[in-house]
C-alpha positions in Angstrom: 111.0 105.4 137.6 110.4 101.8 138.0 109.9 100.3 141.6 112.9 98.6 143.1 112.9 95.6 145.5 114.5 96.8 148.6 113.9 93.5 150.7 112.6 90.0 150.1 111.4 87.6 152.7 110.5 84.0 152.9 108.9 81.6 155.5 110.3 78.1 156.0 108.3 75.1 157.0 109.9 72.3 159.0 108.9 68.7 159.2 111.3 66.0 160.2 108.8 63.0 160.7 105.8 62.3 158.6 102.4 60.7 159.7 103.8 57.2 159.0 106.9 57.6 161.4 109.3 58.1 158.6 112.0 60.7 159.3 114.4 62.9 157.1 117.7 61.8 158.5 119.2 65.1 157.4 116.9 67.0 159.4 116.7 64.7 162.4 117.9 66.4 165.7 120.7 64.8 167.7 118.8 62.8 170.4 119.6 59.6 172.1 117.5 56.5 172.6 116.8 57.4 176.0 115.6 61.0 175.1 113.2 59.8 172.6 111.9 57.2 175.0 111.4 60.1 177.6 109.7 62.2 174.9 107.2 59.4 174.3 106.6 58.8 177.9 106.0 62.5 178.7 103.6 62.7 175.8 101.7 59.7 177.1 101.5 61.2 180.7 100.2 64.4 179.3 97.5 62.7 177.5 96.5 60.4 180.4 96.4 63.5 182.7 94.4 65.4 180.3 91.8 62.7 180.0 91.5 62.0 183.6 91.0 65.9 184.5 88.3 66.0 181.7 86.6 63.0 183.5 86.9 64.7 186.8 85.4 67.9 185.4 82.4 66.0 184.2 82.0 64.5 187.7 82.0 68.0 189.3 85.4 67.4 191.0 87.2 69.8 188.7 86.4 73.3 187.2 86.3 74.4 183.6 89.3 72.9 181.6 90.8 73.0 178.1 91.9 69.9 176.8 95.3 69.5 174.9 94.3 66.4 172.9 96.4 66.3 169.8 98.8 69.1 170.8 101.1 67.1 173.1 104.1 67.1 170.7 104.1 71.0 170.5 104.2 71.2 174.3 106.5 68.4 175.2 108.8 68.8 172.3 109.5 72.6 173.0 109.7 72.2 176.8 112.5 69.4 176.4 114.5 72.0 174.3 114.6 74.4 177.2 117.3 74.6 180.0 116.5 74.8 183.6 117.2 78.5 184.0 115.0 79.5 181.0 111.6 81.1 181.9 108.3 79.9 180.6 105.2 82.0 180.3 102.3 79.7 179.3 98.7 80.1 178.3 96.1 77.7 179.5 96.7 74.6 177.2 100.3 73.9 178.0 99.7 70.9 180.3 102.7 69.0 178.9 105.0 71.9 179.5 104.1 71.8 183.2 104.7 68.1 183.2 108.2 68.3 181.6 109.1 71.3 183.8 108.5 69.1 186.9 105.4 71.0 188.3 103.7 68.7 190.8 100.7 67.1 188.9 98.5 67.1 192.2 99.1 70.9 192.5 98.3 71.4 188.8 94.9 69.7 189.4 94.6 71.9 192.4 94.8 74.9 190.0 91.9 73.5 187.7 89.9 72.8 190.7 89.9 76.7 191.4 92.2 76.5 194.4 94.5 79.5 194.7 97.4 77.4 196.0 97.5 75.6 192.7 99.0 78.8 191.1 101.9 78.9 193.6 105.1 77.9 191.6 107.8 76.0 193.4 110.9 78.0 193.8 113.0 75.9 191.6 110.7 75.9 188.5 111.2 79.0 186.5 107.6 79.6 185.0 104.5 81.5 185.6 101.0 80.1 186.2 98.5 79.5 183.3 97.3 82.7 181.8 93.7 82.4 180.9 93.3 86.0 179.4 94.2 85.7 175.8 97.8 87.1 175.2 98.5 88.9 178.4 101.4 86.7 179.2 103.5 87.7 176.1 104.5 91.3 177.3 105.4 89.6 180.7 107.6 87.3 179.0 109.2 90.1 176.9 109.7 92.2 180.3 111.5 89.1 181.8 113.6 88.8 178.6 114.8 92.3 178.8 115.6 92.1 182.5 117.7 89.1 181.6 119.6 91.0 178.9 120.2 93.9 181.2 121.6 91.4 183.9 123.6 89.6 181.3 122.0 86.2 182.2 122.4 83.5 179.7 118.7 82.4 179.9 115.8 82.8 177.5 112.0 83.6 178.1 109.3 81.5 176.1 106.0 83.0 175.6 103.2 80.2 174.7 99.9 81.5 173.1 97.3 80.3 170.6 96.6 81.5 167.2 93.7 83.8 168.6 96.4 85.7 170.6 98.0 87.1 167.4 95.0 89.4 167.0 95.6 91.0 170.4 97.7 94.2 170.9 99.6 92.4 173.5 101.2 90.1 170.8 102.2 93.0 168.6 103.5 95.2 171.2 105.6 92.4 172.8 107.0 91.2 169.2 108.0 94.9 168.5 109.7 95.5 171.6 111.6 92.1 171.4 112.7 93.0 167.9 113.7 96.5 168.7 115.8 95.5 171.6 116.9 92.0 170.3 115.8 90.4 173.3 116.4 86.7 174.3 112.8 85.7 173.8 111.0 82.8 171.9 107.4 83.3 170.8 105.7 79.9 170.5 102.2 79.9 168.8 100.3 76.7 169.1 98.1 77.4 165.9 95.5 74.8 166.6 93.4 76.7 163.9 90.5 77.6 166.1 90.1 80.4 168.7 86.9 78.9 170.4 84.5 79.1 167.3 86.7 81.6 165.2 88.8 79.9 162.6 92.3 81.3 161.8 91.2 82.5 158.5 89.1 84.9 160.4 92.1 86.0 162.5 94.3 86.9 159.4 94.5 86.7 155.7 98.3 86.0 156.0 99.2 82.5 154.6 101.1 81.8 157.9 101.3 83.3 161.3 105.0 82.7 161.1 105.4 85.5 158.7 104.2 88.2 161.2 107.7 88.1 162.7 108.9 89.7 159.6 107.3 93.0 160.4 109.1 93.1 163.6 112.6 92.5 162.3 113.2 88.9 163.2 112.6 85.3 161.8 109.6 83.4 162.0 109.2 79.6 161.1 106.3 77.3 160.8 106.8 73.7 161.8 104.5 70.7 161.9 103.3 70.9 165.4 102.4 67.2 165.4 105.9 66.2 164.8 107.8 66.2 168.1 111.3 66.1 166.4 110.4 69.2 164.3 109.2 71.1 167.3 112.3 70.2 169.4 114.7 71.0 166.5 113.0 74.4 165.9 112.8 75.5 169.6 116.3 74.2 170.3 117.7 76.3 167.4 115.6 79.5 168.5 116.8 79.3 172.2 120.4 78.6 171.4 120.3 81.7 169.0 118.5 83.8 171.7 120.8 82.7 174.4 123.9 83.8 172.3 122.5 87.3 171.7 120.9 86.5 168.1 117.5 87.9 169.3 114.0 86.5 169.1 112.2 84.0 167.0 108.6 83.3 166.3 107.6 79.7 166.0 104.2 78.7 164.6 103.4 75.1 165.6 100.8 73.9 163.1 98.5 71.7 164.8 95.0 71.1 165.6 92.5 71.4 168.6 90.9 67.8 168.5 88.5 68.3 171.4 86.2 71.3 172.4 87.8 74.7 173.3 87.0 74.0 177.0 84.6 71.7 178.9 82.0 74.6 178.5 82.2 74.5 174.5 80.5 72.2 172.0 82.8 72.2 168.9 80.2 70.2 166.8 78.2 73.4 166.5 80.7 75.2 164.3 83.3 72.6 162.9 83.0 70.0 160.2 83.5 66.7 161.6 85.3 65.3 158.6 88.1 67.8 159.4 88.4 66.6 163.0 88.5 63.0 161.8 91.2 63.7 159.1 93.4 65.4 162.0 92.9 62.3 164.4 95.0 60.5 161.9 97.9 62.9 162.4 98.1 61.9 166.0 101.5 63.0 167.5 101.7 60.0 169.8 100.8 57.5 167.3 103.3 58.9 164.9 106.1 58.6 167.4 105.0 55.1 168.3 105.4 54.2 164.6 108.8 55.6 164.3 110.0 53.9 167.7 108.7 50.6 166.5 110.5 50.9 163.1 113.7 51.8 165.1 113.0 48.8 167.6 113.0 51.0 170.5 109.4 50.3 171.6 107.7 46.9 171.6 103.8 46.3 172.2 104.7 45.1 175.7 106.7 48.3 176.5 103.8 50.4 175.0 101.3 48.7 177.3 103.6 49.3 180.2 104.1 53.0 179.4 100.3 53.5 179.3 99.8 51.6 182.4 102.5 53.4 184.5 101.2 56.7 183.3 97.6 55.8 184.5 98.9 54.7 187.6 100.9 58.0 188.3 97.8 60.0 187.3 95.4 58.0 189.7 98.0 58.6 192.4 98.1 62.3 191.7 94.4 62.5 191.9 94.5 60.8 195.4 97.2 63.2 196.5 95.2 66.2 195.1 91.9 65.2 196.9 93.9 64.5 200.2 95.2 68.0 200.4 93.6 69.9 203.2 90.5 72.1 202.2 91.5 75.7 201.3 90.9 78.4 203.8 88.8 81.3 202.6 91.4 83.8 203.2 93.8 82.1 200.7 91.8 84.1 198.1 93.3 87.4 199.3 97.0 86.2 199.6 98.4 85.6 196.3 97.4 88.5 194.2 100.0 90.9 195.4 103.6 90.4 197.1 102.4 92.8 199.9 98.8 92.8 200.4 97.2 96.3 200.2 95.5 97.7 203.4 91.9 97.4 201.5 92.4 93.8 200.9 93.8 93.1 204.5 90.8 94.9 205.9 88.4 92.8 203.8 90.1 89.5 204.7 89.8 90.5 208.4 86.2 91.3 208.1 85.6 88.1 206.3 87.5 86.2 209.2 85.3 88.1 211.7 82.1 86.7 209.9 83.5 83.4 209.7 84.2 83.4 213.5 80.7 84.7 214.1 79.1 81.8 212.1 81.2 79.3 214.2 80.2 81.0 217.4 83.7 81.8 218.4 83.0 85.6 219.2 81.6 86.6 222.5 78.8 89.1 222.7 81.4 91.8 223.9 83.4 91.2 220.7 80.3 91.5 218.7 79.4 94.7 220.2 83.0 96.0 219.7 82.8 94.9 216.1 79.5 96.7 215.5 81.0 99.8 217.1 83.9 99.6 214.7 81.6 99.2 211.8 79.8 102.3 212.7 83.0 104.4 212.9 84.5 103.0 209.6 81.3 102.8 207.6 82.0 99.1 206.7 78.8 97.5 205.2 78.1 94.0 206.3 
């Protein structure tokens, strides 16, 4: 008996604006002049912050950091398609998403300086702190989406991750769960084609990452990740669909990581520099500038003013960040659990005793009492 075709699939690719700034008017999303200018300013601000934090890291004023150079359209375009009530679950390269959502830049710098307080999200912002472990934020986003569906909330959860995360169990488990229960969740993969030194060709033999959604029963689409209009359009359609009960979508933003994986990496050891130079010509900010100039909504003077204003804003954020009072050591204990477990509370108090002893704030009687307590409890100094 001959084989029968029981199902066929396709993966679409979306590009609205090419590298010269030319757009397909049939695909162009409905955006006002003001919204396009806002997109541009937010991308410029993202890159300016990115470059400044990189310099601060090199000066020893910041911790290890992962640049988002060349990926601004994927972050800003996607975040602008969201509503305030939607929840965001980022990885560690979504700097533009934090800026769009209104996260204080000085506090974001605090996070990358290794200060626990930098991970505290303001109450009015529906997002989680950066997730450095690969893929762990995906099940969290799915869990939030499930809760929103059970509560009949008209909101969407968005999980951001890189191409390397698609090789993790968290990705497949999260996608399968979201597909089975038709959850209001959008999976946004920033495929920058390199997971540290591992190219995407070593992650999968599939032609696209978008097609992985097919196995879990929902739509996957690849978009030009350096085209902010394409990213916005795809995400807007996906969140509208999820919000109305249509279930999840996987969006693969096909982009490129221009810089090193992080400030502790050297991409020249494993990448062809001709490839890097070729992708620099696809710069998402330059592309939007070309479009805006053709449409006469950006002059050379306005361009210079935009970059200058972004620089001034970031310099002020640096001053605000460096003027924040020094973190107290006990802060490292306070933000891991909603209610601190007894053992952590005990460790924090012990540390405070040691700090007080160093400062000469404990009397000899207190020290004697402390030693007796240690003998009883078996606490090792």
